[in-house]
N, C-alpha and C positions, 0 to 999 in steps of 0.2 A: 300419626293418627290422633285425633283428640278423643278422648275418653269419655264415656255417656257422664259420668262421675262429676267431671268438671264442668259440662253443662247444667248439671243438678244442682251444682254446689254454687255456682257462679251467676246463674241467673236470680235465684230469689236474694241472692247480695245485692246484685246491681241493681235489679228493678225498684227497690224503696230509694235507693240514692238519686237514682235518675228522677222517679217521680218527684223527692225534694227538692232536686234542681229545678224542676220545671215549675213546681210550685213557687221558688224565689223570683224565677223569669216572669212568671205568669202576673205578679205586682206589678213589675215594670211594664208589660204589655197592656194590663189595665189602664195605668198613667197614660198611656199613648193613646188607646181608644178614646177614653174619655176627656181627655185635653185636646185630642184633634175635632171635639166638637166645638170648641170654644175658638177655634179659627185657624189660620196659617201661622201667625206669629207665636201664640201659645206652644203651639206644637213644636215649631223651632225652636223655641227656647228649651223646651225639655229635650231634644235632642243636643242641643249645647251644652245645658246642663249635666245630661246624662254621662254624655264624652267627658267632660271634666273631668266629674267624680269616679267615673270607670276607673282611671287609670290608677290611682291609690285605693280605690276599693277592691279592684282584685289582686293587688300587690298583699291588700290585707288577706283576703281569701287563700291565695297562694303561701303564705307566711304558716298561717294557720293550719294548712295541709300537712306543714311539715312533723305535725304532732303524731300523725297516723301512723307512719311506717313504724317509728321507735312504740308505739302501744301495742301493734300489730308483732313486732317483733318481741315484745315481751309475754305477749298472748302465747306466742308460739313456744317460748321460752319457759312458759308456765311461773311468770315472774309478777304477782300482781300489784305488790307494794311500789313496786318499782313504775310502773303504768300510772300509779296515783301521784307519785312524786313529780313524773312528769307533765301530767295535768295541772298541778298547781304552778307550774314552772311556765306553762304554755299561757294561764291567765296572765301572768304578770307581763311576759313580752305581747300578748294581744292588745291589753289593755295599753300599754304603752305606743304600741303601733299605731292604735286608734287616734291617739293624740297626735301623732305624726302625720297620718292621714288627713286629719282635717286641717293642719298646716300646709298639706300638699296642695290641698283643694283651693285653698286660698290664692297660694302662692300662683298655680297653673292659670287659675281665671284672671289674674292679675294680666299675665303674658297674653293669652288667647285674647283677650278683651281689647288688644291693641293690633288686632291681624285684620280690621277693616271688616269687621262684625257686622250687622243690622242693627242700628243704635237702639230702636224700638224694642228689638229683642232682646237683648244685653238687658234693659231695666226688668223686664220680665223674669227674665234668668236668673239674676242676680239673689231673690227674695227665695226663690225657688231652692237656688243651691247651698244659701247658707244655713237652711233649716235642714236640707236632706243630709248633710254631713253630719248632725249630730245624732244621727244613727248608727253611725260608724261604733260609737261606744259599746252599747248594748248588741250589736252585732258581732263584735269580735268577741265578746263574751260570750254570746251562743256558739260560736265557731268553736273555742275552746272544748265545750262541752260537747259539740256534736261530733269534733274529729276524734275524742275520746272514745264516746259510744262506738264511733265505727271501727275504730281499730281493735275493739271488745267484739267487732264482730255485729253490733245490734245496728241496723241499718234502718231497721223500722219505726224505732220512736223518733230520732232526727225527722225521719219522714211525716210522720204523725202530727209532730209539733209545727213543721215548716208548712205545711199545708192547711194546717190551722190558723196559723199565723197570718199566713198571705192571704187568706179567706178574708181574715178581719182586716187586713189591709185594702184589699179590695172593696170591701163594704165600706170602709172610712173613707176612700178615695170618692164614692159615689155620694156620700152624705156630706162630704167639706168640699168637694170640687163645685156642686151644682147646688147646694145650701138645701138638700132635701129635709122632709118632716123637721123643720124649725134650726136646722143646723145651719151656720153662717156659711153662705157661698162665699169661697176662699181661691177659687179658680187653681191654677196650678200649684200654689202657695195650700192649700188643702192635700193635694197629693204627697206633698214632703211631710208634712204634719202626720196626716196616716202613716205614713213610711216609719217614724219615729217611734210613734205609739205601739205601733204592731211587733216592732222589734224589740221594743222594752219587756213587751207580754212576752214573747218567746224565748227572751233571755232568762226571765225569772222562771216560766214552766219547766225549760228542760234542765236549770241546774235546780229545781226542786225534784226533778224526777231522779235526779242521780243520788239524792241522800236519802228520798223515801223508798227507793228501790233496793237501796242496800250498796247499791256497785263503788258508791264512796261512802265512808263511816267518818262521822266527825274525830274519832280518836286517830284514825287512818290519815284524816285533812290533818289535822295538828301535829301528828309525826312528822310530816313531809316536810323536811328542812331546806331550807334554801341553798343549792348547791351550785355554784358557778358553772362548772362542766357541762350540768344538764341544759343550762341555759343556752351555753354555748354550742352545745348537739342541734339543739332546736332551731337555732339561727343558721348553722352551718349548710341544713337541710331547707329550711324557710326561706331563707333571702335569696337564695337562685332561683325555688320556685315560684316567688313571687316575683322576681325577674322576668322568669319565664313568661307570667301571664301579663304582666306590663308590655312586654315587648310585642304581642301579638296585640294586647286590646289597646296599648297606645297607638298602633297602626291604624287601627279603626275610628280612634277617637280623632287623631290627626288629619286622618282623612275627613272626618265630619267639619273641622278647623278647615279645610281645604275647601271642601264642598260650599261651604258656608261663604266663602269669598265670590262664588259663583250667583249667590242670592237667596232669600228666605224659602222659594217655593224646591230648589232643589235639594236645600237641607231636609225641608218638611219630608220630602219622598225618601231621603236617605234614612230618616228617623224611623218611616213606615217600615221599610225593607230590613234595616238593621233590629228594628223589633223582633221582625219573625223569624229572621235569622238566628237571633240569640237564643230561640227557643230549643232548636235543636243543637246549638251550641252548649247549652248548659245541660242538655239531656247526655251529649257526648263526655262532657267533665265528669258528669255522673258515673258515667262509664268507667272512665278513668280512674276515677276515684274509688272506685270497686276493685279495679287492677291494683291499687297500691296496696289497698289491705290483703289479696289474696297470694299476690306476689312479696309482700314483707311478711307474711306468714311462713310461707315455704322457705323464702330466704333465713328467717328466724330457725328454721327445723334442719337447715342446710340441705335443702332440696332443690337446687336450682334446676333441675328439669321438669320438675312439676312446676316450678315458677313460669318457666317458658309456655310450659303449656295454659297455665292459667292465662297470661299474657294473649297467647295466641286465641284461643278461645273467645275473651273479653273484644281482640282486634276483629275479630269475625261478627261478634254480635253489633258493634259501632259501623261496621261498613253496611250490615243490612240495613240497620235502623237508618244510617244518613242517607242512603240512595234512596229509602222510601220517602224520606223528607225531602228529597231532592226532586223527585219525581210530584210529590205532593204542591211544592213550591211554582213548579214550571206549569202544570196543568191548572193551579188556581190564581195564577197571577194576576188574573184580571178581573178576579173578583176581591181576592184577602183585602188588597188596599182601600178598599171601599168601607171595611169595618172601621177604619181609621179618619178616614175625611170623606168629605162628597166633593172637595175639589178636584174637579177631572184632570187637570195637569198633574197636581202632584199624584194621583193614583196612576196614570200612565207613565210616569217617570219612575215610581216605585216599582212598578210591573218590567220595566225592563231592566231595573237592578236585582230583581228576581231572577231572572234567566242568569245572570254572573252566579246568584247565591246556588243556583241549581248545581253550577257547575266544579262549583268551590265545597260543596257539602261533604263528599266523601275525603277530600284532602283534610278538611276541618275536622272531621269526627276523626280520623287516625293519628293525627297529632296529638289531639287532646288524650285520646287512649294512652298513647305512648309515652306521654310524657307521666300520666299515672303510672304506668308500669316501673317506667325508670326510675320516679321517686320512692317505689316501693323497693328499690335494689339500691336507694340511697346514691343513685350515680346522678347528680344534678348540676355540675359544672360543664360540663360538654353539651349536654342539653342545653343549658341557657345559653353557650356561645352558639349552638346550631339555631337557638331562637332568634338571637340578636343578628346573625348574619341573615335569615330568611326575611325578617319583618325591616330591620333598620338599613342595612346594606343593600339587601334588594327591593321588598316593596314599597318602602317611602319614597325612594328616589324614583322609582315606576310611576308612583302614583303622580306625583307634580308632572312628571313627564308626559305621561298618557291623558291626564286630564286636563292640564292648563297648557303646558307646550303644543301638543298636538290639538287639541280644541274638543277632547273626546268627554271631558265634561265629568259628572256622576260616575259614568257608564266606565270610562277609563281608570278612573280610581279604583274602582272595584275589581277590574280585571286585574289589577296590579297586585291588590290583597289576594287574588286568585292565585297567581305566581307564586307569591311569599307563602301561601299556605300549603300549598301544593309541595315545594322544596324543604318545606318544615317535615310534612308529614313522611317523605321518602327518607330523609336524613335522621330523623328520630326513630322510624321503626329498625332501620338497620341497624341504630346503636342500640336498641335493646337486645336484639339476637346477638349480637357482638358481646354484650353484657354479661349475659346468661348461658353463655355457649359453654 
């Protein structure tokens, strides 16, 4: 039986993380809605660009999340100085990773552009992609500070900065995409420029907060000398965490490439549906991040039973939220796509994909929450193998078979994703209870 205390402690911790995650995806949703007004080709170009960039992007997020359980452990052990040393090393790791991410975007694009994509779409997408990837550097700097604060249990500050930063992003989107109030009309390139500017502001803001608030002082920062074993520890948790995100998100990204071979119209419908599904997914990753914090704190205090209870309560919260969003997608499937496009065929195709999204909402949420809880227990190797099995061994071959061989198109591709997500959710949840038993 879960104690009321767990609910009272988990909900205030989780909600700011959830709202912060939704803030990040809101800017992406705004990109799709605004660009959708420019036509099918620009919308398909954003879908292609987002799919290409998402693989290295989520790897960076997963790697940055590796800091949180270490800081939360240090909090549980009341070792403040160790937390600051970890933060400094996380900055080094994150900035180097940002450079690798940019190289990865270029390489993936070089390969994906040779897979029979629409030629007009590729021309538009390339400018967007090369500007957008410049935002990786400030975003990874932001994530280092964000994960440190969340490890301390301060989830409200990152939420506020994320929400204001993404509000700026959305505002700049409107100004630069459409050329409002004297700004140049840059089309989808304007969306990329807006993202770069907003993420620079967020990075400066959160680092200023760290020092002004006294959570980090200049003497403490200067005293944190380089120690190779700290980098090794961060990478030991961060790299598998990044791979976990890659296996899932790349399954969706590769699905966009597969669907792109069916034409620009199905790809535009995929972008509409994935944009909506990403909102609930990012909220679920927020609950997973909260599970990381709570489980890591209890593990640091050597209270595995409490860690199990914290994980269970967050699994239940995630399930309730995802069931609600699934119903919202199902009953709103004939209305919501028109926020992105006025092309009837695109909207109808997106509505069919939202039916599949309804089916996999619970699985998607549970696997995200379970990954977060396992990360809090620093159990990352087996979950990484589970993610690989679910998406690369099962989902990806099934995407090609259902979508292309059997001819079910985009709906078949999404049905395969639902199978992979469900398998992942079952295995990861079982793994968590085994680890904390």
